[in-house]
N, C-alpha and C positions, 0 to 999 in steps of 0.2 A: 120318859121317866128320868133319864140322866140329864136331859136338857131342862127339866123342871128346876134343877138347882140354879139355873141362870134366869129363869122366868119370874123369880120372886114368889114362889109358892111355899116357901118355908114359913114356920109359925111367926117368926119376927117380921117377915116380908109382908104378911097379910095385914099387919098393923102399921105398915109403912117403914119397917126396919130393913136390915140388910138381907140379901138373898143368901141361900146356902153357899153358893160359890164365893160370895164376898166374905162370908164368915170363914170359910176354908182358906181363902187367900190371906186373910189377916193372921191366920195361924201358920202361914208359910207353905201351904199346900196349893200349888197352882193347878187348876182344872182347865180342860179344854172342852168345848162343846162337842158332843157326839154327832156323827153324820147320820141323820134320820132317814136317809133314802131307803125306803123299804124294798123297792124293786131291785136295785143294785145290791142291797143287803142280802136278799134271799139267794141271789146268784153267788155272792161271795161266800155265803154259808155252804152252798153246794160245792164250791171250789175247795173249801176246807174239809169237806167230807170225802173228797176224792182220794184215791190211793196214792201214797207217796212212793218214792223209789225203793224204800225198804219193804214195800208190800203191805204196810199198815196205813190206815187213814191219817191224813195230816192232823185232824182233830180227834183226840181220844179223851175219854171220860173215865175217871176213877169210879170204882164200884160204890164208893161212898157218896157219890153225887146223886142221891135218890130222886130229887125233884127233876133234875135234867133227864135222867133215865126214864122217869115216869111221863114227863110232859112232851119232850121233843118227838118221840115216835107217834104220839097221839095228836099232833098238830094237823089241822085240816086247812085246805085252801079257802079263801074268802069266795063266796058264791058270786059276788059282784065284781071281783077283781082277781082273776085267776093267778096273777103273778105275785100275790101276797097271801099271807096266812090270815086266818080269821082272827081278828083282834078281840072278838067276844069270848074266845076260848082262853085257856090258861097259857099265855105266851110270855111270861116273865123271863124264863130261862132262855127262850129263843131271843127275846129282845136284848138280854144281857150279852149273849154270844154274838149277836149281829152287830151290836155297837163295838164289841172288841174286834171282830173281823174287819169292820169298816175302818177301824183306826190303824190297821196294818196295811202296808203297801201290797198291792196285788202281786202275786208271784209271776215274774216274767216267764214267757214261754222261751225255752232255750232251743234255738234253731241249730240244726246241724250245719257244720261248715261245708259249703259246696265243694265237691271234688274237682270240678272244672270251672275255672273263672275265665270267661272269654276275653275280658279286658286285659288281664295279666298275660294270657297266652298270646294275644295280639301284640302286646308290647314286647314280649320276648322274641316273637317272630320278626318284628320291625328292627330290634336291636341286632339280631343275628344277620339280617339282610343288610343293615347299614355297615356292619363290619366287613361283609363280603364285597361291597361296592368299591369300585376304584375311586381314586381321589377326583377324577374328572366328572364323574356322574353326580347328579344332584339328588339329594335325599330329602323328601318332604314328609315331615311328621304329621300325624293326625292331630289337629288342635283340640279335638274333643276326647282325646285319649285320657287326659288327666282330669277327672272330676270326682 
């Protein structure tokens, strides 16, 4: 639907005129094509429905969004392609949200900082041993320690 603006499906484009995207661009509004990847889109939709750190879902809907409230819970999976919704059903709100979610960067997973870092601990041990050695003794550092 959103990409149709670039495909030349506007009323002028059917007659060989400008596409909707070109008309918008001439008026100073730049558009970008939406990512129509349906498989990754449904996963991104699920990610946005997940619980955020504040205990609420990342994606929340106002009570005045009647069509979204009515159609999103009623979506069914496509019987031929389980990782997609049935496009014969009313999926306009779903498509709108999916295009929006796909235009946003994926939320990175925040990994906890490890308590023990063996490389740094090995380096500290080597430095302390080097300081303990006499000047006559030779100290050989591990060349793979710094990467």
